[in-house]
Every structure is written in structure tokens, then in C-alpha cells.
C-alpha positions in Angstrom: -156.2 -14.9 116.0 -155.5 -15.0 112.2 -153.7 -11.6 112.5 -151.6 -12.9 115.3 -150.6 -16.0 113.3 -149.8 -13.9 110.3 -147.7 -11.5 112.4 -145.8 -14.5 113.8 -145.2 -15.9 110.4 -143.7 -12.6 109.2 -141.5 -12.4 112.2 -140.3 -15.9 111.7 -139.5 -15.2 108.0 -137.6 -12.0 108.9 -135.6 -13.8 111.6 -134.7 -16.7 109.2 -133.7 -14.2 106.5 -131.4 -12.4 108.9 -129.7 -15.6 110.1 -129.2 -16.7 106.5 -127.1 -13.5 105.9 -124.8 -14.1 108.8 -121.4 -15.9 108.5 -119.2 -17.1 111.4 -115.4 -17.5 111.2 -112.6 -17.5 113.6 -109.2 -18.9 114.8 -108.1 -20.7 117.9 -104.6 -21.7 119.2 -102.7 -22.9 122.1 -98.9 -22.3 122.6 -96.3 -23.8 124.9 -93.1 -21.8 125.4 -90.2 -23.2 127.4 -88.8 -19.7 127.7 -85.2 -20.9 127.8 -83.9 -20.8 131.4 -87.0 -19.0 132.6 -90.2 -20.6 133.8 -92.2 -22.1 130.9 -95.7 -20.9 130.1 -98.8 -21.9 128.2 -101.0 -19.4 126.4 -104.4 -19.6 124.7 -106.1 -17.5 122.1 -109.6 -17.7 120.4 -111.1 -15.1 118.2 -114.5 -15.0 116.5 -115.6 -12.9 113.5 -119.3 -12.4 112.8 -120.2 -11.1 109.3 -123.7 -10.0 108.4 -124.6 -9.2 104.8 -127.8 -7.5 103.5 -127.7 -6.4 99.9 -124.7 -4.2 99.4 -124.2 -3.6 103.1 -121.8 -5.7 105.2 -121.3 -5.5 109.0 -118.4 -7.2 110.7 -117.8 -7.6 114.5 -114.7 -9.3 115.9 -114.2 -10.5 119.4 -111.6 -12.1 121.6 -113.4 -15.0 123.3 -110.8 -16.8 125.3 -110.9 -14.6 128.3 -113.3 -14.4 131.2 -115.5 -12.0 129.3 -116.3 -11.2 125.6 -113.9 -8.6 124.4 -114.7 -6.7 121.2 -111.8 -6.2 118.9 -113.4 -4.7 115.8 -116.7 -3.4 114.5 -117.2 -1.9 111.1 -119.9 -1.4 108.4 -119.5 -1.0 104.7 -122.2 -0.1 102.2 -122.3 1.1 98.6 -124.6 3.6 97.0 -124.0 3.6 93.3 -120.3 4.7 92.8 -120.0 5.8 96.5 -118.7 3.5 99.2 -119.2 4.3 102.8 -117.1 2.6 105.5 -117.8 3.2 109.2 -115.3 2.1 111.8 -117.2 1.9 115.1 -114.6 0.5 117.4 -111.6 2.3 118.9 -108.7 -0.2 118.9 -106.0 0.0 121.5 -102.7 -0.5 119.6 -100.3 -0.3 122.5 -99.9 -3.7 124.2 -96.6 -3.2 126.0 -95.5 0.4 126.0 -92.1 -0.3 127.5 -91.1 -2.4 124.5 -93.1 -0.8 121.7 -92.4 2.9 122.5 -95.9 3.6 121.4 -97.7 7.0 121.5 -98.7 8.1 125.0 -101.9 9.8 123.8 -103.5 7.6 121.2 -105.8 9.2 118.8 -109.4 7.9 118.4 -109.5 5.9 115.2 -113.2 5.5 114.9 -114.8 7.4 112.0 -116.4 7.3 108.6 -114.7 7.2 105.2 -116.5 8.0 102.0 -114.9 6.9 98.7 -116.0 7.7 95.1 -114.9 5.7 92.1 -114.0 8.8 90.1 -113.8 8.7 86.3 -110.1 9.6 86.2 -108.5 6.4 85.0 -108.7 3.7 87.7 -108.5 6.1 90.6 -110.6 6.1 93.7 -111.0 9.3 95.7 -111.9 9.2 99.4 -112.4 11.5 102.3 -112.9 10.7 106.0 -114.5 12.6 108.9 -111.1 14.1 109.8 -110.8 15.8 106.5 -108.0 13.5 105.2 -108.2 13.0 101.4 -106.9 9.8 99.8 -106.4 9.1 96.1 -105.5 5.5 95.1 -105.4 3.3 92.0 -103.3 1.1 89.8 -101.4 2.5 86.7 -99.1 0.4 84.5 -98.9 -2.3 87.1 -98.0 0.0 89.9 -100.5 0.4 92.8 -100.3 3.8 94.5 -102.0 5.6 97.3 -101.6 9.2 98.6 -103.3 10.5 101.7 -103.2 14.2 102.4 -103.6 15.2 106.0 -102.4 17.9 108.4 -100.2 15.6 110.5 -98.1 14.7 107.4 -98.9 13.2 104.0 -98.6 9.4 103.4 -97.7 8.0 100.0 -97.4 4.2 99.2 -96.4 2.5 96.0 -96.1 -1.2 95.3 -95.4 -3.2 92.1 -94.1 -6.5 90.8 -91.0 -5.9 88.7 -89.0 -8.7 87.1 -90.2 -11.3 89.6 -89.6 -9.0 92.6 -92.3 -7.4 94.8 -91.4 -3.9 95.7 -93.2 -1.7 98.3 -92.3 1.8 99.3 -94.0 4.1 101.9 -93.3 7.7 102.7 -95.0 9.0 105.9 -94.5 12.5 107.0 -91.1 12.5 105.2 -89.8 9.2 106.6 -89.5 6.4 104.0 -89.7 2.7 104.6 -89.5 -0.1 102.0 -89.6 -3.9 101.5 -88.4 -6.2 98.8 -89.6 -9.8 98.2 -88.6 -12.4 95.6 -88.2 -16.1 95.2 -84.9 -17.7 94.3 -84.7 -21.5 93.6 -87.9 -22.1 95.5 -86.8 -19.9 98.5 -89.0 -16.9 99.3 -86.8 -14.0 100.5 -87.9 -10.7 102.0 -85.8 -7.7 103.0 -87.1 -4.6 104.8 -85.6 -1.2 105.4 -85.6 -2.1 109.1 -82.9 -4.6 108.1 -85.1 -7.5 108.9 -84.5 -10.5 106.6 -86.7 -13.6 106.2 -86.3 -16.8 104.1 -89.0 -19.4 103.7 -88.3 -22.9 102.4 -90.6 -25.8 101.5 -94.0 -26.2 100.0 -97.4 -24.8 101.1 -98.4 -26.6 104.3 -94.9 -27.7 105.2 -92.5 -24.8 105.5 -89.5 -23.6 107.4 -88.9 -19.8 107.9 -85.6 -18.3 109.0 -85.7 -14.7 110.2 -83.0 -12.2 111.2 -84.3 -9.5 113.4 -82.2 -6.3 113.8 -81.3 -4.8 117.2 -83.6 -2.1 118.7 -81.9 0.8 120.5 -83.3 2.1 123.8 -85.1 5.5 123.9 -86.2 7.6 126.8 -89.8 8.6 127.3 -90.7 12.0 126.1 -93.9 14.1 126.0 -95.3 12.1 123.0 -93.9 8.5 123.2 -93.2 5.9 125.9 -89.7 4.7 126.5 -88.2 1.8 124.4 -86.3 -1.1 125.9 -83.2 -2.0 124.0 -83.2 -5.5 122.4 -80.2 -7.1 120.9 -80.3 -8.6 117.4 -81.6 -12.2 117.3 -82.8 -14.9 114.9 -85.7 -17.2 114.8 -86.3 -20.6 113.0 -90.0 -21.6 112.6 -91.2 -24.9 111.2 -94.9 -25.1 110.2 -96.9 -28.2 109.1 -100.6 -28.4 108.1 -102.4 -31.6 109.3 -105.2 -33.4 107.5 -107.4 -32.6 110.6 -107.3 -29.0 109.6 -105.0 -27.8 112.3 -101.5 -26.4 111.9 -98.6 -27.3 114.1 -95.6 -24.9 114.4 -92.3 -25.0 116.3 -90.3 -21.8 116.7 -86.8 -21.4 118.2 -85.5 -18.0 119.1 -82.0 -17.0 120.0 -83.4 -14.0 121.9 -83.9 -16.1 125.0 -82.9 -19.5 123.8 -86.5 -20.6 123.8 -88.6 -23.1 121.9 -92.3 -22.4 121.3 -94.8 -25.1 120.2 -98.1 -23.9 118.8 -101.2 -25.7 117.6 -103.8 -23.5 115.7 -106.9 -23.9 113.6 -108.9 -21.4 111.4 -112.6 -22.0 110.7 
């Protein structure tokens, strides 16, 4: 009997310790869109993130919980062994939500895998390799953060820095270069991307207005690799966001794309 009581006590302690290392967070929102001349619609979204920590090991599991069933959206584990960091991505995300608009890849690659990184003694560089054989070297030198990934499908190099009050980011992927610039002028935060998208944010934190100009998208036919792309004319959006003392955020967004107004209430916990 004493052994049974002792065993129960050990189990209770282990269970309590595990719960103490678990953190819950998430977001929830509801949106009403009048859709211009089309029929209006109401949408909902609720996401939950479970984070478990034991020593230097962290496990995170994300889920979409607003549907009829629990839908996993992410699952990863990170652990450190001295200067070595191991990251395991255990969930294969589906990145194509609407293939006719996004023109996404027809045959998606499986993105689960394991990446091992080593804090190498070469300045502030970190060297990593994943299970596909891709090698990444990253670090920050003289205020410039750089990362280079060498892989058979085409190398990827990124660089970002804050220069004279301007945030600059440049990415070259398999020979194609994209960039973005961000700065603040007279309290207005401005961003410009190589896609020709421009945004301007006015106001203070918790009470802002953002004006965006979205460039046109040309149509493209489906080929052996990618889905077709539906043409979209250039349009603009105006979004007003306000944080409430209740912890929720209210946002109203007007889009010239379909002359619609969307009202959204959201909360993060």
C-alpha cells in the first residue's frame, strides 16, 4: 500500500511539473465584409499555440480551432546541446490556399525536416545544415545581417540593415532579386517593395491608419510546374485600427478592389 501511495505521489509530481512547463497563447477574430455590390459575409478565426518547455528543449504545436475539427497548423521542437542547436519541423504546411489566384506550385515539396546549427567561432556567424543537405551561413557584421543558403535548386542570399534611419532588405533567390525599403518621415512610416507595393502608416501605436497601394497582377497560364494566375487590377486599401481597453482591437478596411468595407474585431492572448 505504501509503495502504491509513493508511486501515485511521484506520478502527481511529474504531472504537475509538466503542466508548469506549458504555456498557452492564441488569437481570435470575427470579420464582417459587405463585399461591395456582392452578398455580404461574416468569417471567424481562432488559433491556439501550445508551448512546452523542459530545460533547453521547447516544443510548439499550433492549431486552427474555429472549424468543426481540430486542425494542426504547426509542430516543431527546438533543443540545444552545447553550441549545437537542433530544430525539427514535424508538420508539412500546405501553402497554397487558392491556386487560381496565387499561381502556386502544383507539386509542393514536403517541408518537414531537421536543421542542425552550430555557433561557429568565425566572428558572429552561425553555420547550419538540414536533412536536404542545404547549408546556411548567417550572422551580423558591421550592422548588416546576412544569410546565405547553398542548395541545388538555387542559392538564396538575404541582407538587411538600418542605414541613416532607413531599413533596407535585399533577397536574391536563384538569381531573382527582391527588396524593400522602410523609413519614417514626420511620424509617417513608409515602406516600398520591389513589387511596387507602397504603404504609409499614420498615428500612434494603438490608433493607426494605414494606406496601401497594391500593384496589378498579370494573368499567367498554367504550366507543368505552376497553377494559373488570375489577373488583378491595381487597387488601394485604407485600414483604420484602434486598440480598446478591453484588450481587443477593432479595424475597418476599405478596398477599391471591389468597393468593399470590412469590419474586424480581434484579440490576442
